[in-house]
matplotlib code that plots the C-alpha trace (Angstrom):
import matplotlib.pyplot as plt

x = [340.8, 337.1, 335.3, 333.9, 337.3, 338.7, 336.2, 336.7, 340.3, 340.3, 337.6, 339.9, 342.9, 341.0, 340.0, 343.5, 345.3, 342.6, 343.2, 347.0, 348.1, 347.6, 346.8, 348.2, 351.4, 354.1, 353.3, 355.5, 354.6, 356.6, 356.4, 358.1, 357.7, 359.6, 362.6, 360.5, 361.3, 357.3, 356.4, 358.8, 358.1, 354.4, 354.8, 357.0, 354.5, 351.5, 353.7, 355.2, 354.4, 353.3, 356.5, 357.1, 360.6, 361.0, 364.0, 364.4, 366.7, 367.3, 367.2, 370.9, 370.2, 368.3, 365.0, 363.1, 363.1, 362.0, 360.3, 360.0, 357.7, 357.6, 355.0, 353.0, 349.4, 346.2, 344.4, 343.7, 341.8, 344.5, 346.9, 343.9, 343.7, 347.5, 347.4, 344.1, 346.0, 349.4, 347.3, 346.2, 349.7, 349.9, 352.4, 353.0, 353.1, 352.1, 353.9]
y = [111.7, 112.1, 109.5, 107.5, 107.3, 106.1, 103.5, 102.2, 101.9, 100.0, 97.7, 97.2, 96.6, 94.1, 92.1, 92.1, 91.1, 88.2, 86.9, 87.2, 86.2, 83.2, 84.6, 85.4, 86.4, 89.2, 92.3, 95.2, 98.6, 101.7, 105.4, 108.4, 111.3, 114.6, 114.4, 115.3, 113.5, 114.1, 112.4, 109.6, 109.0, 108.8, 106.2, 104.1, 104.7, 103.1, 100.1, 99.9, 96.5, 94.9, 93.0, 94.9, 95.4, 99.1, 100.4, 104.0, 105.8, 109.6, 110.4, 111.7, 115.3, 114.4, 116.2, 112.9, 109.5, 106.3, 104.0, 99.9, 98.2, 94.4, 92.9, 89.5, 90.2, 88.0, 89.3, 92.2, 94.0, 94.4, 95.7, 98.5, 99.5, 100.3, 102.4, 104.0, 104.9, 106.2, 108.1, 110.5, 111.7, 114.7, 114.5, 110.8, 109.0, 105.3, 103.3]
z = [152.2, 153.2, 155.4, 152.5, 150.7, 153.8, 154.5, 150.7, 151.0, 154.4, 153.1, 150.1, 152.2, 154.7, 151.6, 150.0, 153.4, 153.9, 150.5, 150.4, 153.8, 156.0, 159.6, 162.2, 160.3, 160.5, 158.8, 157.8, 158.2, 156.7, 157.5, 156.4, 158.6, 158.8, 161.5, 164.4, 167.5, 169.1, 165.9, 166.0, 169.6, 169.0, 166.4, 168.8, 171.6, 169.5, 169.0, 172.3, 174.4, 171.3, 170.6, 167.5, 165.9, 165.0, 162.9, 162.0, 159.4, 158.8, 154.9, 153.9, 154.5, 157.8, 157.0, 156.8, 159.1, 157.6, 160.0, 159.5, 161.8, 162.0, 164.2, 164.4, 164.1, 164.4, 161.5, 159.0, 161.3, 163.7, 160.6, 159.9, 163.5, 163.6, 160.2, 161.9, 164.9, 163.1, 160.4, 163.3, 163.4, 161.2, 158.2, 158.6, 155.1, 155.1, 152.3]

ax = plt.figure().add_subplot(projection="3d")
ax.plot(x, y, z, "-o")
ax.set_aspect("equal")
plt.show()
């Protein structure tokens, strides 16, 4: 995704979150990543000391790990900031 597409995506997400949710609110992130301890730990560190509840589950064959993060956030901008941090990790799919 180029910078313009990324900006449009986050602008659209910001607007949808503002219209659909009363803030502050709990937000659920879902990520899929190849089962790689470094990548999983990096995601955990991003949400460290935030009060987030993090659950992970490996796929049946163990090749992939799904990570669910529930966190209480003040506004849509905070949601987007976490997405941007996680998007820097190669191979992570945000659902």
